[in-house]
Backbone as CSV, one residue per row, in Angstrom:
resi,resn,N_x,N_y,N_z,CA_x,CA_y,CA_z,C_x,C_y,C_z
1,MET,-17.312,35.484,-19.863,-16.578,35.527,-21.513,-17.852,35.234,-22.402
2,SER,-17.774,36.116,-23.194,-18.737,35.844,-24.516,-18.249,34.612,-25.191
3,GLY,-19.463,33.846,-26.149,-19.318,32.585,-27.108,-18.200,33.143,-27.843
4,THR,-18.364,34.349,-28.427,-16.970,34.801,-29.363,-15.600,34.786,-28.867
5,ASN,-16.013,35.559,-27.700,-14.080,35.199,-26.973,-13.681,34.082,-26.701
6,LEU,-14.964,33.127,-26.305,-14.390,31.662,-25.954,-14.006,31.172,-27.379
7,ARG,-14.941,30.997,-28.473,-14.264,30.712,-29.321,-13.087,31.130,-30.063
8,ALA,-12.725,32.331,-30.026,-11.543,32.964,-30.442,-10.335,32.522,-29.727
9,ARG,-10.435,32.268,-28.210,-9.399,31.805,-26.935,-9.271,30.063,-27.367
10,LEU,-10.184,29.591,-27.670,-10.150,27.805,-28.141,-9.214,28.247,-29.117
11,THR,-9.761,28.667,-30.262,-8.766,28.836,-31.840,-7.055,29.114,-31.337
12,GLU,-7.224,29.895,-30.777,-5.895,30.647,-29.923,-4.898,29.374,-29.491
13,ILE,-5.268,28.744,-28.344,-4.712,27.604,-27.766,-4.639,26.734,-28.377
14,GLN,-5.649,26.201,-29.425,-5.348,25.150,-30.724,-4.104,25.454,-31.163
15,GLN,-3.971,26.923,-31.757,-2.976,26.995,-32.415,-1.163,27.144,-31.793
16,GLN,-1.179,27.071,-30.631,-0.185,27.361,-29.509,-0.068,25.534,-29.419
17,ILE,-0.640,24.863,-29.292,-0.835,23.760,-29.405,-0.090,22.883,-30.548
18,SER,-0.952,23.012,-31.709,0.117,22.922,-32.537,1.410,23.393,-33.174
19,THR,1.802,24.291,-32.896,3.044,24.954,-32.486,4.022,24.073,-31.727
20,LEU,3.150,23.815,-30.683,4.433,23.110,-29.700,4.348,21.871,-29.983
21,GLU,3.539,20.968,-30.595,3.512,19.930,-31.211,4.494,19.397,-32.183
22,ALA,4.518,20.665,-33.390,5.357,20.792,-34.369,7.059,20.760,-33.486
23,GLN,7.123,21.586,-32.436,8.531,21.861,-31.963,8.952,20.285,-31.367
24,MET,7.777,20.021,-30.839,8.137,18.432,-29.927,8.744,17.569,-30.835
25,ALA,8.067,17.382,-32.507,7.895,16.201,-32.994,9.651,16.513,-33.694
26,SER,9.800,18.060,-33.795,11.223,18.205,-34.277,12.430,18.042,-33.483
27,LEU,11.982,18.282,-31.870,13.337,17.767,-31.224,13.306,16.405,-31.115
28,ARG,12.134,15.311,-30.773,12.070,13.905,-30.951,12.881,13.335,-32.045
29,SER,12.725,14.174,-33.381,13.743,13.831,-34.670,15.008,14.037,-34.525
30,GLU,15.353,15.201,-33.842,17.227,15.228,-33.310,17.443,14.281,-32.220
31,GLU,16.722,14.192,-31.089,16.941,13.177,-30.127,17.163,12.039,-30.981
32,GLU,16.645,11.586,-31.834,16.754,10.234,-32.402,17.892,9.796,-33.232
33,ALA,18.560,11.456,-33.966,19.741,11.390,-34.682,20.996,11.267,-33.700
34,VAL,20.863,12.014,-32.730,21.859,12.375,-31.743,22.223,10.918,-31.046
35,ALA,20.793,10.439,-30.437,21.181,8.851,-29.738,21.814,7.662,-30.776
36,ARG,21.602,8.079,-32.406,22.128,7.170,-33.187,24.087,7.202,-33.210
37,GLU,23.864,8.281,-33.484,25.576,9.158,-33.247,25.866,8.403,-31.832
38,LEU,25.344,8.670,-30.804,26.001,8.215,-29.620,25.941,6.606,-29.739
39,ALA,25.134,5.799,-29.939,25.378,4.511,-30.390,26.571,4.355,-31.038
40,ALA,26.836,4.898,-31.802,28.162,4.294,-33.093,29.283,4.920,-32.226
41,LEU,29.205,5.857,-31.702,30.264,5.848,-30.771,31.344,4.571,-30.456
42,VAL,32.786,4.725,-30.464,33.640,3.342,-30.271,34.625,4.157,-29.128
43,TYR,34.342,3.413,-27.763,35.332,3.968,-26.718,36.691,2.696,-27.226
44,PRO,37.823,3.101,-27.622,38.588,2.358,-27.430,38.734,0.918,-26.183
45,VAL,38.680,2.167,-25.126,39.270,1.463,-23.650,38.056,0.145,-23.912
46,LEU,36.959,0.024,-23.954,36.185,-0.849,-23.643,36.306,-1.936,-24.686
47,THR,37.503,-1.842,-25.581,37.659,-3.226,-26.330,38.521,-3.448,-25.962
48,LEU,39.319,-3.462,-24.802,40.231,-4.184,-24.214,39.554,-5.393,-23.601
49,PRO,40.683,-6.595,-23.882,40.441,-7.905,-23.459,39.669,-7.546,-21.923
50,ASN,39.403,-8.769,-21.034,39.059,-8.855,-19.889,40.451,-8.708,-18.631
51,ASP,41.121,-9.818,-19.406,42.658,-9.968,-18.855,43.368,-8.788,-18.599
52,VAL,43.379,-7.837,-19.830,44.179,-6.962,-19.733,43.837,-5.821,-18.745
53,VAL,42.406,-5.760,-18.717,41.765,-4.310,-17.883,42.028,-5.082,-16.332
54,SER,41.800,-6.501,-15.944,42.127,-6.964,-14.592,43.129,-6.608,-14.253
55,GLU,44.238,-6.518,-14.982,45.573,-6.459,-14.496,45.696,-4.652,-14.784
56,ILE,45.211,-3.839,-15.163,45.161,-2.267,-14.955,44.593,-2.253,-13.637
57,PHE,43.581,-2.921,-13.268,42.738,-2.744,-12.003,43.948,-2.936,-10.622
58,ILE,44.258,-4.117,-10.841,44.997,-4.935,-9.960,45.956,-3.684,-9.859
59,GLN,46.908,-3.443,-10.832,47.882,-2.122,-10.620,47.634,-0.944,-9.989
60,TYR,46.208,-0.368,-10.789,46.110,0.581,-9.761,45.688,0.506,-8.385
61,VAL,44.915,-0.443,-7.968,44.330,-0.796,-6.726,45.872,-0.534,-5.591
62,HIS,46.330,-1.817,-5.998,47.980,-2.116,-5.224,48.650,-1.305,-5.507
63,GLY,48.802,-0.269,-6.370,49.765,0.664,-6.665,49.435,2.390,-6.151
64,VAL,47.857,2.257,-5.349,47.969,3.597,-5.149,47.266,3.529,-3.556
65,PRO,48.018,4.257,-2.519,47.566,3.691,-1.336,46.220,4.509,-0.737
66,LYS,45.654,3.248,-0.115,44.003,3.489,0.151,43.285,3.669,-0.854
67,THR,43.493,2.681,-1.555,42.557,2.890,-3.086,41.675,1.226,-2.462
68,SER,40.109,1.842,-2.522,39.356,0.360,-2.603,39.220,-0.046,-4.331
69,PRO,38.763,-1.551,-4.511,38.240,-1.676,-5.783,36.810,-1.097,-6.143
70,LEU,35.937,-0.746,-4.675,34.725,-0.262,-4.968,34.857,0.582,-6.236
71,GLY,35.515,1.098,-6.203,35.453,2.511,-7.260,35.440,2.055,-8.824
72,LEU,35.856,0.715,-9.036,36.082,0.171,-10.375,34.598,-0.493,-10.584
73,LEU,33.406,-0.357,-9.867,32.232,-1.318,-10.212,31.216,-0.226,-10.965
74,TRP,32.085,0.432,-11.984,31.679,1.180,-13.199,30.857,0.580,-13.643
75,ARG,29.585,0.363,-14.433,28.983,0.015,-15.316,29.553,-1.082,-16.155
76,SER,29.924,-0.965,-17.020,30.702,-1.913,-18.351,31.990,-2.826,-17.683
77,TRP,32.557,-2.318,-16.758,33.936,-2.839,-15.843,33.281,-3.619,-14.737
78,ARG,31.969,-3.428,-14.330,31.481,-4.498,-12.976,32.037,-5.512,-12.983
79,GLU,31.539,-6.094,-14.194,31.838,-7.656,-14.377,33.174,-8.082,-14.101
80,VAL,34.033,-7.325,-14.848,35.380,-7.849,-14.985,36.044,-7.408,-13.443
81,ALA,35.706,-6.423,-13.076,36.069,-6.062,-11.573,35.842,-7.340,-10.454
82,LEU,34.450,-7.645,-10.403,33.863,-8.554,-9.610,34.640,-9.862,-9.814
83,ALA,34.786,-10.108,-10.969,35.901,-11.313,-11.374,37.073,-11.644,-11.362
84,THR,37.824,-10.381,-10.556,38.922,-10.215,-10.684,39.715,-10.284,-9.107
85,CYS,39.427,-11.900,-8.745,40.024,-12.242,-7.154,40.994,-11.185,-6.518
86,ARG,42.005,-10.973,-7.493,43.388,-10.496,-6.751,42.981,-8.825,-6.062
87,LEU,41.631,-8.299,-6.905,41.309,-6.940,-6.743,40.989,-6.948,-5.292
88,TRP,40.274,-8.110,-5.090,39.683,-8.378,-3.289,40.096,-8.541,-1.963
89,THR,41.588,-8.574,-2.264,42.434,-8.914,-1.107,42.732,-8.282,0.269
90,ARG,42.191,-6.871,-0.163,42.563,-5.839,0.431,40.999,-5.054,0.662
91,PHE,40.673,-5.139,2.046,39.226,-4.265,2.361,39.552,-2.927,3.290
92,TRP,38.395,-2.136,3.008,38.617,-0.895,4.256,37.069,-0.759,5.002
93,ARG,37.561,-0.461,5.932,36.384,-0.048,6.668,36.423,1.071,7.192
94,PHE,35.218,1.873,7.514,35.251,3.277,7.920,34.783,3.427,9.141
95,ASP,35.546,4.224,9.843,34.843,3.938,11.295,33.758,5.529,11.620
96,ASP,33.603,5.565,12.646,32.777,6.911,12.862,32.916,8.254,12.370
97,LYS,34.027,8.189,12.276,34.669,9.614,11.755,35.045,9.609,10.437
98,LEU,34.513,8.729,9.451,34.595,8.457,8.587,35.958,8.179,7.484
99,ARG,36.923,7.874,8.691,38.640,7.574,8.238,38.792,6.106,7.923
100,SER,39.046,5.783,6.779,39.253,4.297,6.469,40.486,4.044,7.018
101,HIS,40.707,2.582,7.016,41.634,1.906,7.461,41.870,0.583,6.898
102,LEU,42.727,0.129,6.284,43.128,-1.273,5.994,43.188,-2.201,6.739
103,ILE,42.154,-3.200,6.685,41.966,-4.339,7.825,42.424,-5.763,7.166
104,ALA,43.071,-5.429,6.135,43.367,-7.057,5.519,44.316,-6.390,3.885
105,ASP,45.245,-7.161,4.094,46.208,-7.115,2.949,46.571,-8.200,2.199
106,ASN,46.610,-9.407,1.462,47.037,-10.724,1.343,47.567,-10.369,0.454
107,GLN,47.454,-9.462,-0.618,48.671,-9.407,-1.998,49.531,-8.077,-1.914
108,THR,50.908,-8.626,-2.512,51.481,-7.774,-2.344,52.195,-7.235,-3.775
């Protein structure tokens, strides 16, 4: 490739890079705006007192057959679930055929 062709190609590449950088800057700005909006969202269920959440968990786990409290260990509720002793009165074991069996139930 000749020097003229190489210079032309270099200019073309630099223009493409500039265009892509402008698009990236625009996307970063939009990303920040969306992240701010997301951070401002309030989920009312997350404002419930821990004792209310614990009671909901207990009613759910002891009211639904073959339900394990392990499913409640989700993000912001993890600490509440782990601190709710009554949730952990039943345990499930899984045999080789992936069938679960209740092995302890000290709570009615």
